[in-house]
C-alpha positions in Angstrom: -15.3 -260.2 59.5 -14.9 -261.6 63.0 -16.9 -259.9 65.8 -16.9 -260.4 69.6 -20.5 -260.7 71.0 -20.5 -259.1 74.4 -24.3 -258.5 74.5 -24.8 -262.2 75.5 -23.9 -263.8 78.7 -20.8 -266.0 78.5 -21.0 -269.7 77.5 -20.3 -271.8 80.5 -17.5 -274.4 80.4 -15.8 -276.4 83.1 -12.4 -278.2 83.0 -10.1 -280.4 85.0 -6.6 -279.6 85.9 -5.7 -283.2 86.3 -2.7 -284.4 88.3 -1.1 -287.6 89.6 1.8 -288.4 91.8 5.0 -289.7 90.2 7.0 -292.5 92.0 8.8 -289.9 94.1 5.5 -288.4 95.3 5.8 -285.3 93.1 2.7 -284.1 91.1 2.6 -284.4 87.3 -0.1 -282.6 85.3 -1.9 -283.8 82.3 -1.8 -281.5 79.3 -3.4 -282.1 76.0 -3.7 -280.4 72.7 -6.7 -278.4 71.8 -9.2 -279.8 69.3 -7.4 -278.0 66.5 -4.0 -279.2 67.8 -2.3 -275.8 68.1 -2.0 -275.2 71.8 -1.7 -277.1 75.1 -4.7 -277.0 77.4 -6.7 -279.1 79.8 -9.8 -281.2 79.3 -12.8 -278.9 79.3 -16.2 -278.5 77.6 -19.6 -276.9 77.8 -21.5 -277.5 80.9 -24.4 -279.8 80.5 -27.6 -278.7 82.4 -28.0 -282.0 84.1 -24.4 -282.0 85.6 -22.8 -280.1 88.2 -19.7 -278.1 87.0 -17.4 -280.6 88.8 -19.2 -283.6 87.3 -19.0 -282.0 83.9 -15.2 -281.4 84.3 -14.9 -285.2 85.2 -16.9 -286.1 82.1 -14.7 -284.0 79.9 -11.6 -285.5 81.4 -12.8 -289.0 80.7 -14.0 -288.2 77.1 -10.9 -286.3 76.0 -8.1 -288.1 78.0 -9.5 -291.4 79.3 -8.8 -290.4 83.0 -10.9 -291.0 86.1 -10.4 -289.6 89.5 -11.4 -287.5 92.4 -12.6 -284.0 91.5 -12.6 -281.2 94.1 -16.0 -280.2 95.3 -15.3 -276.5 94.7 -13.8 -274.7 91.7 -10.1 -273.7 92.0 -10.8 -270.7 89.8 -12.3 -269.3 86.8 -11.0 -267.5 83.7 -12.6 -266.0 80.5 -11.5 -266.4 77.0 -13.0 -266.2 73.5 -13.9 -269.1 71.2 -14.8 -268.8 67.6 -18.3 -270.2 66.9 -19.5 -269.9 63.3 -18.9 -266.2 62.2 -18.6 -264.8 65.6 -16.3 -265.0 68.7 -18.1 -265.9 71.9 -17.0 -265.2 75.5 -16.4 -268.5 77.4 -16.2 -268.7 81.1 -14.2 -271.7 82.2 -14.5 -273.0 85.8 -11.5 -275.1 86.6 -11.5 -278.1 89.1 -8.5 -279.9 90.5 -8.7 -283.6 89.7 -6.5 -286.3 91.3 -6.3 -289.0 88.7 -6.7 -292.5 90.2 -7.1 -294.4 86.9 -6.5 -294.3 83.2 -8.4 -296.4 80.6 -7.1 -297.5 77.2 -10.4 -296.8 75.3 -12.3 -293.4 75.5 -14.4 -291.4 73.2 -11.9 -289.0 71.9 -8.9 -291.3 71.7 -6.5 -290.4 68.9 -7.9 -286.9 68.5 -5.4 -285.1 70.7 -1.9 -285.5 72.0 -1.7 -286.1 75.7 1.4 -286.0 78.0 2.1 -285.9 81.7 4.5 -283.1 82.7 6.0 -281.6 85.7 4.1 -278.7 87.3 6.8 -276.3 86.1 6.6 -277.4 82.6 2.7 -277.5 82.7 2.8 -273.8 84.0 4.9 -272.9 80.9 2.8 -274.9 78.4 -0.5 -273.6 79.5 -0.9 -270.1 78.2 -3.8 -269.2 80.6 -2.4 -267.4 83.6 -4.8 -269.0 86.1 -3.8 -272.5 85.0 -0.1 -271.6 85.3 -0.8 -270.2 88.8 -2.7 -273.4 89.8 0.2 -275.6 88.5 2.8 -273.6 90.6 0.5 -273.9 93.6 0.1 -277.6 93.2 4.0 -278.0 93.1 4.3 -275.7 96.2 1.7 -277.7 98.2 3.7 -280.9 97.4 6.9 -279.4 98.6 5.3 -278.2 101.8 3.8 -281.5 102.5 7.1 -283.3 102.0 8.9 -280.9 104.4 
């Protein structure tokens, strides 16, 4: 039987909402499949004690997607979800950082383990089931339109 453990503090993760500008100057967002391949998400993982949350988000982005770039110094938001660990579900608190991608590499630790694709902000907002991520994608598109005006 699956149980949710609420008596423990949430497990801390950080993730990168990674974007780059297309040739027209419009932002595209990187989405990737979860480790089980069922849903679209962002690179994220458990925070390592020796790293800041932002540095951890950058590390996860490199390991899972082979991307490098500039991570914002402050989180763009946080959401909570559950993750099945062994026989229990644990609460996960995910701190999200925007990452402007400046470079991609061909070889990275989790290459071939996930599907990756660059999509418009609107499509990313539809694919990412977490409301905070969808909101951040819409805000990214809006900022781009405001800057172009």
